[in-house]
VMD Tcl script that draws the C-alpha trace (Angstrom):
set ca {
  {0.00 0.00 0.00}
  {1.05 3.61 -0.42}
  {2.28 5.48 2.65}
  {1.38 9.14 3.21}
  {3.87 11.76 4.37}
  {3.89 11.96 8.18}
  {2.58 8.40 8.68}
  {4.36 6.29 11.32}
  {6.55 3.70 9.60}
  {8.25 2.16 12.60}
  {8.34 2.52 16.36}
  {11.24 0.80 18.12}
  {10.51 -2.05 20.53}
  {12.63 -4.06 22.91}
  {13.26 -6.70 20.24}
  {16.94 -5.97 19.71}
  {19.39 -8.71 20.69}
  {23.00 -7.85 21.55}
  {25.57 -10.66 21.44}
  {28.78 -9.80 23.28}
  {30.79 -12.53 21.57}
  {30.74 -14.51 18.36}
  {30.21 -17.87 20.08}
  {26.89 -16.74 21.59}
  {25.72 -15.45 18.21}
  {26.65 -18.77 16.58}
  {24.78 -20.73 19.28}
  {21.71 -18.57 18.67}
  {21.89 -19.14 14.90}
  {22.25 -22.91 15.32}
  {19.31 -22.96 17.76}
  {17.16 -21.01 15.28}
  {18.12 -23.46 12.54}
  {17.16 -26.43 14.76}
  {13.78 -25.00 15.81}
  {12.43 -23.57 12.55}
  {11.70 -25.56 9.42}
  {12.36 -22.57 7.13}
  {15.99 -22.93 5.98}
  {16.09 -19.25 5.03}
  {15.42 -18.03 8.58}
  {19.08 -18.06 9.64}
  {20.08 -16.30 6.42}
  {17.48 -13.62 7.10}
  {18.81 -13.11 10.62}
  {22.35 -12.73 9.27}
  {21.13 -10.11 6.79}
  {19.46 -8.19 9.64}
  {22.54 -8.35 11.89}
  {25.36 -5.86 12.15}
  {28.52 -5.36 14.25}
  {28.62 -2.33 16.52}
  {31.31 -0.83 18.74}
  {30.15 -0.95 22.34}
  {31.00 1.03 25.46}
  {32.06 -0.48 28.78}
  {34.98 -2.69 27.81}
  {33.31 -4.83 25.16}
  {35.21 -4.17 21.91}
  {32.26 -5.03 19.69}
  {28.92 -6.78 19.69}
  {26.77 -8.56 17.16}
  {23.36 -6.86 17.06}
  {20.11 -8.12 15.52}
  {16.73 -6.37 15.25}
  {13.89 -8.90 15.42}
  {11.10 -6.50 14.57}
  {10.20 -4.12 11.74}
  {13.45 -2.24 12.30}
  {15.18 -4.80 10.10}
  {13.14 -3.55 7.14}
  {14.72 -0.08 7.23}
  {17.69 0.42 4.94}
  {20.49 2.88 5.59}
  {20.73 5.66 3.01}
  {24.39 6.33 3.85}
  {27.16 5.85 1.35}
  {30.00 7.00 3.60}
  {31.34 10.47 4.22}
  {29.63 13.26 6.08}
  {25.95 14.13 5.97}
  {26.69 17.13 3.72}
  {28.65 15.02 1.23}
  {25.87 12.53 0.61}
  {23.13 12.36 -1.94}
  {20.49 12.32 0.77}
  {17.44 10.55 -0.58}
  {15.93 9.20 2.65}
  {12.16 8.94 2.71}
  {12.00 8.22 6.46}
  {12.96 10.39 9.42}
  {13.42 8.94 12.91}
  {13.21 11.03 16.05}
  {12.59 10.98 19.75}
  {13.79 8.80 22.60}
  {11.34 6.09 21.55}
  {12.85 6.15 18.04}
  {9.68 6.61 16.07}
  {10.15 6.80 12.31}
  {7.84 8.71 9.98}
  {7.50 9.02 6.21}
  {9.21 12.27 5.20}
  {7.39 12.22 1.87}
  {4.69 10.18 0.15}
  {6.00 6.66 -0.52}
  {4.45 4.55 -3.25}
  {3.93 0.82 -2.86}
  {7.12 -1.08 -3.69}
  {9.46 1.86 -3.03}
  {12.43 1.07 -0.79}
  {12.31 2.48 2.75}
  {15.45 4.52 3.36}
  {16.23 6.02 6.74}
}
mol new
graphics top color blue
foreach p $ca { graphics top sphere $p radius 0.5 }
foreach p [lrange $ca 0 end-1] q [lrange $ca 1 end] { graphics top cylinder $p $q radius 0.2 }
display resetview
């Protein structure tokens, strides 16, 4: 369906998993593979995952969104904000990280935040 400018696209939930080491992430992926009959599920989770620098002594963490947040694509191509061809159609704001359509989005158009 089409999405109108100003419509809520996504509101963050507590469905983000942070893995402090690679072994825990691997155990999670193997468990998902054992429990779900869809062989593509683990591949999907890997696509949704990213590595993030963490504070507090942990050098990095594997992070996975298990909600609609994994449907949002990053518009960034590197460099500073001013250097980019900014074509995002979603803006996120607030402590609750609510994301809204910054323009009318037609059905099938990629969501870029």
